[in-house]
N, C-alpha and C positions, 0 to 999 in steps of 0.2 A: 699306369705307370705315366711317367712323363719324361722328355728328354733330359731334365736334368737329375732325376732319380738314376736313369740309365746311367749319365756320364759317371754319375757318385758312385757307382758299383765296385769299379777299380779302376787303378791308375792308367789301364792299358787295354785299350780294346783290340784284340786281335783282328788283322785285316785277313781274309780267307779266299785264295782261289784253289777250289776244290775240282778237279780235274777227273778225278775217278769217285763216282758214289758210294762205293765200298770205304773209302778213306773217312765219309763223312763223321760217322758213329764215333770211330775209335779218336779221331782228331778232337770232336766236342767233349768226349769223355775225358781227355788227357788234360784239356785245357781247364776245364771246368773244374777238374780235382788239383789242378795247380793254383786254383784261386782267381782265374779270370772269367767269370761267368758269362760276360757280353762278348757275344761273337757276331763279326761282320762277315756275312759271306757274299762276295762281290760277285755280280750277275756278268760275268765275263767268260762262265764256262756254260756248254749245254745241260750239264747237271745241276746248276745253281740252285736251282728252285727246289729240285727235289732233294738236295744236301739240306736247305732250310727245312723242309718237310721231316726230314730225318733227325736232324741236331735238335727240332723242337722236342723229341722225345727223352733228351737226356735231363735229368732231375736237375734245376739249379740254373739251367741255362736260359740266357735272354738271346734269343735270335734274330736278327734282323738284315736287310738287304742292303749291300752298297753298291756303287756304280749304277745307282738309278738314273737314267738319261730323261727319262720323259714320262706323263701321265701312263701310257701302256703297260713300262716297264714297272710303275707303281702298282698298279691294279694287279699285275700278276705277281709280285712279291706279297701284295698281303692276301692274295688268293692262296699262297704257300704258307701263310701263315707267320709272314715277317711280324715281328714284335714293335721295330723301329726301322726307319728307313734313311739310308746316307746317299748323298748326290756328290759329285767332283765340282759341281757348279750351281748355280741359281739361275733358273728361267722362271718369268712370270706366270707361264703355264704348269708347270711341276708346282711351283711354291703354291698357285692356287689349290690345284688337286689335292695336294699333301696336307694342306690345312684345312681343307673340307673334309677329308676322310677322319680327321683326328687323330693320326699316327702321330707319335714321335718323330720328328724329323729335324736332320742335322744336314744342312746343305753346304755346300762347299763355296768359300770365299777364296780369292787370291789378292783382292786390293779393295782400297776403301769403298768403289763403285758397287762392289758386289755387296758390302755389308748395308750400306744405305739403303739398297734395294732390298734385301732384308729386314732393315728395319721398317721401312714401308709397309711389309707386309705383317709387322708385329712380332717377327724373329729376333730372339738376341744370343740364341746360340749356333754356332758354326763350326765346320769344321775347315781348318786352315790347310790348303793344299793347292800342288804339292810343297809342302812346308820348306823343304831345304832348298828347292828350285826357285821358291819364290822370296829369296832374301834371308830365308833361315829365322832363327831367334831376334837379329836386329829389327827386322820389319814387322815381325808379330808384336813386339815391346811398341814400336813406333804406332803400329794400329791402337793398340789396348790403349795407349795414352789419349788417342783422340777418342774413342768411343767407350763411355764409362758404361760398366755395368754389363758391358758383352763378355761371354765365355766362350772359349774355342778348344776345341780337339784338335790339335795338329797331326798331320799326316803326310808322309810322304819322306823319305830318306832319314827316320829316325830311328836311333839303334837303343838297344839295351846301354850302350857307354854315354850315350848323349842325352836320353829320356830325362834323367835327373832334372837337368839345368833346364828342360822345358816346364817340366812339374812343377818346379820353383818358382815360376811365375804366376802372380794371384789371377791372370785372367785365364789361364790354362787350367781345366778341370781335369781333363784327360788326355793321352795322345793315341793314336793309332799305330798299331805297329804290324808290319809284315814279317820280322825276322824271327816271331816264334815258331812256325813251321817251316821247315825247310822243304826243297823239291825233293819229291820222292819219284826214283827212278821206274819207268815203266815195268808193272808186274811185282813191283816190292810194296812190302805193306809201309804204312808210316810208322817211324821210329817214335812210338807215344811214349816211351821213357824219358827220351830227349825233349819231348813237345812237353812234358808235365813239368819237367825239372827248369824249362826254359820259362814256363809260366808260374811256377813259383818265384823264380827269382824278379821277375816282371811285377809280380805283385806286392811285394818288399818295396816296391820303388817309394811310394806316397807314405 
């Protein structure tokens, strides 16, 4: 797989914060059943790496690691079976290690300097993050006008209602969405029916 094929699989990549390892499989199964096979598990919780391992067992799932901040995170994600990696920003150290590993890599960018750093490394596919806090759609349009051939996955503050406007932009290949899986109360199972329904609605956006 390449980052292009991953970004083309579905209009929305769910951005997942897994607090309870028991929730990993049912959440992944519900999202894939709803038509969203590409899953980004953020490395923000102690069970994130274990969640990646478990979600890889779901037929059809393409599971990656998000919030990859440094080469050590990247190594741990790859050891857990991550099929792609996403970072909130881009540093030379992380970029060089990611490129050397051959893993599909989606680095975060917030401005022209970030994109130029990525271009210097041979990268042309970027996460625009945090999308709304960094000027929203007008900011992305302005950058896309300068950097032809770049494709983005805007993430941060995008909703089911606002996603179509982002996806209508030629420079946007897909969006990242945290709205698909709601917060689960301690001791409660995730609402898989609601997750699957949200995934079905999101899968129809393109």
